[in-house]
C-alpha positions in Angstrom: 25.3 24.8 59.7 25.7 26.7 56.8 27.9 24.1 55.0 25.2 21.3 56.2 22.6 23.6 54.3 24.3 23.7 51.4 25.5 20.0 51.0 21.6 19.3 51.3 20.9 21.7 49.0 23.1 19.8 46.9 21.9 16.5 47.2 18.5 17.5 46.9 19.0 19.4 43.3 21.3 15.6 42.2 18.1 14.2 43.1 16.2 16.5 41.2 18.6 15.5 38.4 18.6 12.0 38.5 15.0 12.1 38.3 14.4 14.1 35.5 17.1 12.1 34.0 19.7 13.3 30.7 20.2 13.0 27.3 22.0 10.3 25.7 23.0 10.3 21.6 24.9 8.7 19.1 26.0 7.1 15.7 24.9 3.4 15.0 26.5 1.8 12.5 27.3 -1.7 10.4 30.1 -3.0 12.3 32.1 -4.7 9.7 31.3 -2.3 6.4 31.2 1.4 9.1 27.8 2.1 7.0 25.7 4.2 9.2 22.2 3.0 9.9 18.9 5.3 9.1 15.9 3.8 10.8 17.3 2.0 13.7 15.3 1.4 16.6 16.7 2.6 20.1 14.5 1.2 22.9 15.4 2.3 26.6 14.3 -0.9 28.4 12.9 0.7 31.5 11.2 3.3 30.1 10.1 1.2 27.1 10.5 5.0 24.9 11.7 4.5 21.2 13.7 6.5 19.2 14.5 5.8 15.1 17.9 6.9 14.1 18.1 10.0 11.6 19.4 9.9 7.7 23.1 10.5 9.1 22.5 7.6 11.6 22.1 9.5 15.0 19.7 9.0 17.8 19.4 10.7 21.2 17.1 9.2 23.9 16.4 10.2 27.6 17.3 7.9 30.2 16.4 8.1 33.8 19.7 6.9 35.2 22.9 6.0 34.0 21.9 2.3 34.9 19.3 2.1 31.9 19.9 -0.5 29.7 18.7 0.6 25.6 18.1 -1.8 22.9 19.3 -1.4 18.6 17.5 -3.3 16.6 17.6 -3.7 13.2 16.0 -5.5 10.0 18.9 -8.3 9.3 21.3 -7.2 12.3 21.6 -9.1 15.5 19.8 -6.9 18.4 22.3 -5.1 20.8 21.7 -4.4 24.5 23.9 -1.5 25.5 24.1 0.0 29.4 24.3 3.3 29.6 27.0 3.7 32.8 26.6 7.1 33.5 27.6 7.9 30.3 25.7 11.0 27.8 27.5 9.7 24.3 27.5 6.2 23.2 28.8 4.6 19.4 27.3 1.2 18.6 27.9 -1.2 15.6 25.8 -3.5 15.2 27.0 -6.9 13.8 25.1 -8.3 10.7 22.9 -11.5 10.6 24.3 -14.1 7.9 22.8 -13.5 4.3 22.5 -15.0 1.3 25.1 -14.6 -1.7 22.6 -12.3 -4.1 21.1 -10.1 -1.0 21.6 -6.9 -2.6 22.1 -3.6 -0.3 21.0 -0.4 -1.9 24.0 2.2 -1.3 24.1 5.7 -2.0 26.6 8.5 -0.8 25.3 11.7 1.1 27.7 15.1 1.0 30.1 14.0 3.8 30.5 10.9 1.8 29.2 8.6 4.6 27.8 5.4 3.4 23.9 5.3 3.9 22.1 2.2 4.2 19.1 3.7 2.8 16.9 0.2 2.0 17.1 -3.2 0.8 16.4 -4.4 -2.5 13.9 -6.9 -4.3 14.6 -10.3 -3.0 16.7 -10.0 -0.1 16.8 -12.2 2.6 18.7 -12.6 6.2 19.4 -16.7 6.9 16.8 -16.1 9.9 14.2 -16.4 6.9 12.8 -12.8 7.3 13.2 -10.7 4.2 10.5 -8.8 2.1 9.2 -9.8 -1.2 7.6 -7.8 -3.9 6.3 -8.7 -7.1 8.7 -7.4 -9.8 7.0 -4.6 -12.0 8.1 -3.8 -16.0 6.7 -0.5 -15.8 3.8 0.1 -19.4 5.6 1.5 -22.3 4.2 4.0 -24.6 2.1 2.4 -27.0 1.1 3.4 -30.9 -3.0 3.3 -31.1 -3.0 1.9 -34.7 -0.8 -1.2 -33.6 -2.5 -1.1 -30.3 -5.7 1.1 -30.3 -7.3 -0.7 -27.0 -6.1 -0.5 -23.6 -7.9 -3.1 -21.0 -7.3 -4.0 -17.3 -9.1 -4.7 -14.2 -10.2 -1.4 -11.8 -8.0 -2.0 -8.7 -9.3 -0.5 -5.5 -6.1 -1.5 -3.4 -4.2 0.7 -1.6 -1.8 -1.1 0.4 1.2 0.6 -1.1 1.0 4.1 -0.1 1.1 2.8 3.1 3.9 0.5 2.7 6.0 2.9 1.0 4.7 5.3 4.0 6.4 2.9 6.3 9.9 2.8 4.4 10.2 6.7 4.2 9.0 7.3 7.9 11.5 5.1 9.0 14.1 7.2 6.7 14.1 4.7 4.2 13.7 4.5 0.5 11.2 1.7 -0.2 12.1 -1.1 -2.8 11.3 0.2 -5.9 8.6 -2.8 -7.0 7.2 -1.9 -3.8 5.8 1.6 -5.0 2.8 0.5 -7.1 1.2 4.3 -8.6 -2.1 3.2 -9.0 -2.4 2.0 -5.4 -0.6 5.5 -3.9 -3.8 7.0 -6.3 -6.1 5.3 -5.4 -5.1 5.5 -1.1 -7.3 9.0 -1.6 -11.1 9.6 -1.9 -11.7 12.3 -4.7 -15.1 14.1 -5.0 -17.2 12.8 -7.5 -20.5 13.0 -8.2 -22.8 9.8 -6.9 -24.0 7.3 -9.6 -27.8 8.1 -11.4 -30.9 6.0 -11.9 -29.8 3.1 -9.8 -26.3 2.4 -11.4 -23.6 1.0 -9.6 -20.5 3.1 -10.7 -20.2 6.8 -12.1 -17.9 7.7 -14.7 -15.8 10.6 -15.1 -13.1 11.8 -17.0 -10.8 14.6 -17.4 -7.7 16.3 -20.0 -5.3 18.4 -19.3 -1.3 18.7 -19.6 1.1 16.3 -18.1 3.0 18.3 -15.2 6.2 16.5 -15.5 6.2 17.0 -19.8 3.6 19.9 -20.5 4.6 19.1 -24.1 2.3 15.8 -23.4 -1.0 15.7 -22.1 -3.2 13.8 -19.3 -6.6 11.8 -19.1 -7.4 10.8 -15.9 -10.4 8.2 -15.3 -12.4 8.0 -12.2 -14.8 5.9 -11.3 -17.3 6.3 -8.6 -19.0 3.3 -6.6 -22.2 4.3 -4.8 -22.8 5.4 -1.0 -25.1 3.1 0.8 -26.2 3.9 4.9 -24.9 1.5 7.4 -29.0 0.3 7.4 -28.8 -1.1 4.2 -25.7 -3.0 4.3 -26.5 -6.7 3.9 -26.1 -9.2 7.0 -22.0 -10.4 7.1 -20.6 -13.4 7.9 -17.1 -12.6 8.7 -14.0 -14.8 9.7 -10.8 -13.5 11.1 -8.3 -15.3 9.9 -4.8 -14.0 12.4 -1.2 -15.3 11.7 -0.3 -16.1 15.5 3.2 -17.9 14.0 6.3 -16.2 15.8 6.8 -13.7 12.8 3.9 -12.3 14.2 5.7 -11.4 17.6 6.3 -7.7 18.5 5.0 -4.5 17.8 3.6 -3.7 14.4 2.5 -7.2 14.2 0.6 -8.7 16.6 -0.6 -6.4 18.6 -1.6 -4.1 16.0 -3.8 -6.5 14.7 -5.6 -7.0 18.0 -6.3 -3.2 18.1 -7.4 -2.9 14.5 -10.1 -6.1 14.4 -11.2 -4.4 17.6 -12.2 -1.2 16.2 -13.7 -3.1 13.5 -15.9 -4.9 16.0 -17.4 -1.9 17.5 -18.7 -1.4 13.9 -20.8 -4.7 13.5 -24.4 -4.8 14.4 -26.4 -7.9 15.7 -26.9 -9.0 12.6 -23.5 -9.8 11.8 -21.4 -12.6 12.8 -18.1 -13.1 13.2 -15.6 -16.4 13.9 -11.8 -16.8 14.4 -9.6 -18.7 12.9 -5.8 -19.0 14.3 -2.8 -20.5 12.3 0.6 -21.2 13.8 2.3 -24.4 13.3 -1.9 -25.3 12.9 -5.1 -24.2 12.4 -7.3 -24.1 15.2 -11.0 -22.3 15.7 -9.7 -19.7 18.5 -13.7 -18.3 18.2 -17.1 -20.6 16.2 -18.7 -18.1 14.6 -20.7 -15.9 17.6 -23.7 -12.7 16.8 -22.1 -9.0 16.6 -24.0 -7.9 19.8 -21.5 -10.4 21.7 -18.8 -7.7 21.6 -16.9 -8.2 24.8 -16.9 -12.2 23.6 -15.5 -11.4 20.4 -12.8 -8.9 21.9 -11.9 -11.2 24.6 -11.1 -14.5 21.9 -8.6 -11.4 20.3 -7.0 -9.9 23.9 -6.3 -14.0 24.0 -3.9 -14.5 21.0 0.0 -14.7 21.5 2.1 -15.4 18.8 4.8 -18.5 18.3 5.6 -20.9 16.4 5.7 -21.9 12.2 3.4 -20.6 9.7 0.6 -23.3 8.3 -1.4 -20.6 6.0 -2.5 -23.0 3.4 -4.2 -25.1 6.5 -5.7 -22.0 8.4 -7.0 -20.7 5.2 -9.1 -23.6 4.1 -10.1 -24.2 7.9 -11.3 -20.3 7.4 -13.3 -21.1 4.4 -14.7 -24.4 6.4 -16.6 -21.9 9.1 -17.6 -19.4 6.3 -19.3 -21.9 4.0 -20.7 -23.4 7.0 -22.4 -20.0 8.0 -22.6 -18.6 4.3 -25.8 -16.0 4.5 -27.3 -16.1 1.1 -27.0 -12.6 -0.4 -25.4 -11.6 2.2 -21.8 -10.3 3.2 -19.4 -13.9 2.8 -15.5 -12.5 4.0 -12.9 -14.1 5.4 -10.5 -11.5 6.6 -7.0 -12.3 6.7 -4.3 -10.7 9.3 -1.1 -11.8 8.2 2.6 -11.0 7.5 2.5 -13.0 4.3 4.8 -15.6 5.4 3.0 -19.1 4.6 6.7 -21.4 5.1 5.0 -24.7 6.4 2.5 -26.9 4.2 0.6 -25.9 0.5 2.6 -22.7 0.5 3.3 -21.3 -3.2 1.8 -18.4 -4.2 0.1 -20.9 -7.2 -1.5 -23.2 -5.1 -2.8 -20.2 -2.6 -4.4 -18.9 -6.0 -5.9 -21.7 -7.0 -7.8 -22.5 -3.7 -9.0 -18.7 -3.2 -9.8 -18.8 -7.1 -12.3 -21.5 -6.4 -13.7 -20.7 -2.9 -14.6 -17.0 -4.5 -16.9 -18.3 -7.5 -19.2 -19.7 -4.8 -20.1 -15.6 -3.2 -17.1 -15.9 -0.7 -14.5 -12.7 -0.6 -11.6 -12.4 0.9 -10.3 -9.1 2.4 -6.4 -9.2 3.1 -4.5 -7.2 5.7 -0.9 -6.8 5.8 0.9 -6.2 8.9 4.7 -6.0 10.3 8.4 -4.7 8.6 11.5 -6.9 8.1 9.8 -9.8 6.4 6.7 -8.5 4.9 5.7 -11.3 1.9 3.9 -8.4 -0.8 3.9 -10.5 -3.5 1.8 -13.5 -2.0 -0.7 -11.2 -0.1 -1.3 -9.0 -3.0 -2.0 -13.0 -5.6 -4.2 -14.0 -2.4 -6.3 -10.8 -2.7 -6.8 -10.4 -6.1 -8.0 -13.5 -6.9 -10.3 -13.5 -4.0 -12.8 -11.6 -5.1 -11.5 -8.6 -2.3 -8.4 -6.0 -1.3 -5.6 -5.6 0.2 -4.7 -3.1 2.8 -1.3 -2.7 4.3 -1.7 -1.7 8.4 1.4 0.5 9.6 0.1 1.9 12.3 -3.6 2.4 14.2 -4.7 5.2 12.3 -4.7 3.3 9.2 -6.5 1.0 10.9 -9.0 3.0 11.3 -8.9 4.2 8.1 -9.9 0.7 6.4 -11.9 -0.2 9.1 -13.8 2.5 10.3 -13.6 5.2 8.3 -13.7 3.5 5.2 -15.9 0.2 6.4 -18.3 0.0 3.6 -15.9 0.4 1.0 -13.4 -2.1 2.3 -15.9 -4.5 3.2 -19.1 -4.8 1.0 -19.2 -5.2 -2.6 -21.7 -3.0 -4.8 -20.0 -3.8 -7.9 -17.6 -6.7 -8.9 -15.6 -7.7 -11.8 -14.9 -4.0 -13.2 -12.6 -3.5 -16.2 -12.2 -0.6 -17.9 -11.4 -0.7 -22.0 -10.0 2.8 -23.3 -10.0 3.4 -27.0 -7.9 5.8 -28.4 -8.3 7.7 -31.9 -4.6 8.1 -33.6 -6.1 10.8 -35.0 -4.9 12.6 -32.2 -3.1 10.2 -30.1 0.7 9.9 -31.6 1.7 7.4 -28.4 -0.4 6.3 -24.6 1.0 4.8 -22.2 -1.5 3.6 -18.8 0.4 5.1 -15.4 0.7 1.8 -12.9 -1.7 -1.1 -13.3 1.3 -3.6 -14.6 -0.3 -6.4 -12.5 -3.9 -5.8 -13.5 -3.5 -5.5 -17.4 -5.6 -7.8 -19.6 -5.9 -8.9 -23.0 -8.3 -6.9 -25.4 -11.0 -10.0 -25.7 -11.2 -10.3 -21.9 -12.9 -7.2 -21.7 -16.7 -8.6 -23.3 -15.4 -12.2 -21.3 -17.9 -12.5 -18.0 -15.7 -15.5 -17.1 -12.3 -13.4 -16.9 -12.4 -11.5 -13.7 -12.1 -8.0 -12.8 -11.9 -5.6 -10.2 -14.3 -5.5 -7.0 -15.5 -1.9 -6.0 -16.9 -1.3 -2.0 -19.6 1.2 -1.0 -18.3 4.7 -1.8 -15.3 3.6 -3.1 -13.7 5.5 -6.2 -10.9 4.0 -9.0 -8.7 6.8 -10.3 -6.7 5.6 -13.8 -4.3 7.9 -15.5 -2.8 8.0 -18.9 0.2 10.0 -20.2 -0.8 10.9 -24.2 1.5 11.7 -26.7 -0.2 14.2 -29.3 0.1 13.8 -33.0 3.1 15.8 -34.3 4.8 16.3 -30.9 8.0 15.1 -31.3 8.7 12.9 -28.0 11.9 10.9 -27.5 9.3 8.7 -24.8 8.2 7.1 -28.6 10.0 4.6 -29.4 10.7 4.1 -33.4 11.0 0.5 -35.8 12.1 0.2 -39.0 9.8 0.6 -41.6 7.6 -2.3 -42.0 7.5 -4.3 -45.4 4.2 -6.1 -46.2 2.1 -3.7 -43.3 3.1 -0.7 -44.5 0.2 -0.6 -47.5 -2.3 -1.4 -44.6 -1.1 1.0 -42.4 -1.7 3.5 -44.8 -5.9 2.8 -45.3 -6.5 3.1 -41.5 -9.3 5.4 -41.6 -8.3 8.2 -39.7 -11.4 10.5 -38.3 -10.6 14.2 -37.2 -14.2 13.8 -35.3 -12.8 16.0 -32.0 -13.0 12.6 -30.0 -9.6 11.9 -28.7 -10.6 8.7 -26.8 -13.8 6.2 -25.8 -14.0 5.2 -22.0 -15.5 1.9 -21.5 -16.5 -0.2 -18.3 -17.9 -3.6 -17.4 -19.4 -4.1 -13.9 -21.6 -6.6 -12.4 -23.7 -6.6 -9.7 -22.3 -8.3 -6.7 -24.8 -11.8 -7.0 -24.9 -10.8 -10.9 -23.0 -13.5 -13.7 -23.6 -11.2 -16.4 -22.0 -7.7 -17.0 -23.5 -4.1 -17.8 -21.6 -2.1 -20.0 -21.0 1.8 -19.7 -19.1 4.3 -22.0 -18.1 7.9 -22.3 -16.2 9.9 -24.9 -13.2 12.1 -24.0 -13.0 15.0 -26.5 -10.0 16.2 -27.8 -9.7 19.7 -25.7 -6.9 19.9 -22.7 -8.1 22.3 -20.1 -5.4 23.9 -18.8 -3.8 22.2 -15.8 -4.7 24.9 -13.4 -8.2 25.2 -14.3 -8.8 21.3 -14.1 -10.3 19.7 -10.5 -8.3 19.7 -7.5 -8.6 16.1 -7.8 -6.5 15.7 -10.6 -3.9 18.2 -9.4 -3.8 16.2 -6.2 -3.8 12.6 -7.9 -1.0 14.3 -10.3 1.2 14.8 -7.9 0.7 11.3 -6.0 1.8 9.8 -9.6 4.4 12.1 -9.4 6.0 10.9 -6.1 5.6 7.7 -7.4 7.5 8.2 -10.7 10.5 9.7 -8.6 10.1 7.0 -6.1 10.3 4.6 -8.4 13.4 6.7 -10.5 11.0 5.9 -13.3 12.4 5.7 -16.8 9.3 7.8 -17.5 9.8 10.2 -14.6 11.2 12.9 -17.3 10.7 16.7 -15.7 9.6 15.0 -12.5 10.5 17.8 -9.8 9.8 17.4 -6.1 9.1 20.8 -5.7 6.9 20.9 -8.4 4.6 18.1 -7.5 4.8 19.9 -3.3 3.5 23.1 -4.5 0.9 21.5 -6.8 -0.5 19.3 -3.9 -0.5 21.7 -1.3 -2.4 24.2 -4.0 -4.9 21.1 -4.2 -5.2 19.8 -0.9 -8.6 21.2 -0.3 -11.4 20.5 2.5 -8.9 17.5 3.7 -11.1 16.7 6.7 -9.2 13.9 7.8 -5.4 15.0 7.1 -4.8 12.5 4.2 -3.6 15.2 2.0 -1.7 17.3 4.4 -0.1 13.8 5.3 1.1 13.2 1.9 2.8 16.4 1.5 4.5 16.1 4.7 5.6 12.6 3.2 7.1 14.0 0.1 8.8 16.7 1.8 10.6 13.6 3.5 11.1 11.5 0.7 13.1 14.8 -1.0 14.9 16.1 1.6 16.1 12.1 2.5 17.4 11.5 -1.5 19.5 15.0 -1.0 20.7 13.9 2.0 22.4 10.8 0.2 24.1 12.8 -1.9 
């Protein structure tokens, strides 16, 4: 009897163990290279639970029983399915897809001398057609104000780079250096700036302190703040959702996330707003004709029905979307196409130049473009940035549902409603105090000096409540710095240089900016003088200290030629001290991101 009871007890115990499951662990490498792969997605096919391999290529995942199947997937490698077969340790070697000969793999070594794949360089492309592309960035250099006293650029409120960089780091990879656009990282965050007064749409704030990565240099902040408007005062919207449903949009982080994102946006709409839906894969089609915002269930149902498959007729989709948007154009309203895609236009009229010309033409008639980027492994960031810049709009990269909420709910007005367009900034530096200056970021927003007063030259747009921040690193007169280049003495220009009128008037620089009203054609000018009196870094605003931390992280991630004494621990400590109220937790998330980036880089040596 006791033996029977013991046997029954044993069966119950084993049954409970089987029900609870157990952990399976292992290491994932490349089959031929033996490189450990960081950020491989390991999915239990039965439970749908997913884990990512860590910096050593290791994973650990729970299974229900020994018959579960694990799926290993990684960009550029063939998916591999493995039946557990009651094992608790499973090492996997993934087979790489055929790739182009000019593909470059970013390689580093960790302390255990194992090769670690930490990311893919610019222009990588598996033969399947999936690769990510980024516009090449040539960093701004230090400029002599005697030779070039004016720095001119288009104000930019895009924030796509920050969420894209976050996606890389959170998956255990370092970002492509050209994916790191420092100005977009800075402008991802909101700053505590007073609203503009006297009915002006934009306010300007400046500060001057010591550069944290080189205390012999100075750091100047220029921030513009757009006015806030209550939702009741927002103009009626005529929106067209242009949704990529091609095969490249299959899988998590792509079309399913697009659906969830746009349904969040639908909840913000009013009865006076209208929405149409155009989709494109092998061809463009109208999924939903323009519908009132009060019919939210009808719009959401149309979104729920979307499925991915086919090639990518991006040009045809954009043309169709603009046709519908123009058909329902609201005079003095918010007329906007919202493109949700990974940017892969591979059928029809698909060059950056042709898309740019089409978007630019439509923007002149009052039609704006908002671009929402999705997906990983095949993100065409370079194309999407071009479209947004030329379409009087903005570009956000949506890597998770929290980012969708930020862009389309928390910052709804700023994303979709313009209060100032063609915003340009021009700074004149006084050579009496400034030996050299460098604009941090904005490499693809630079303008010629004469473009500032040319109302035919486009600038950036600012939405409701948005802020735009730019940082300048300055080498003061009399400071010896190896950051400042030298040239031989000029034979013919020397006399002219000696005749420059040097004014010691206490003015470091004059900041000017131009903007137009949303429906206006003539720009207005505002300006502010920056005194040549730097304030200690600990005494400037929390905003400037935090923004400098974000810029410093960007310099390190780019391995910038101008990073000088940039340091992870230094920037993390400064970010923690300047986090402020942080109600939404975005600054706290940045601190964790910087810590992860620091540890990831340490692990590679």
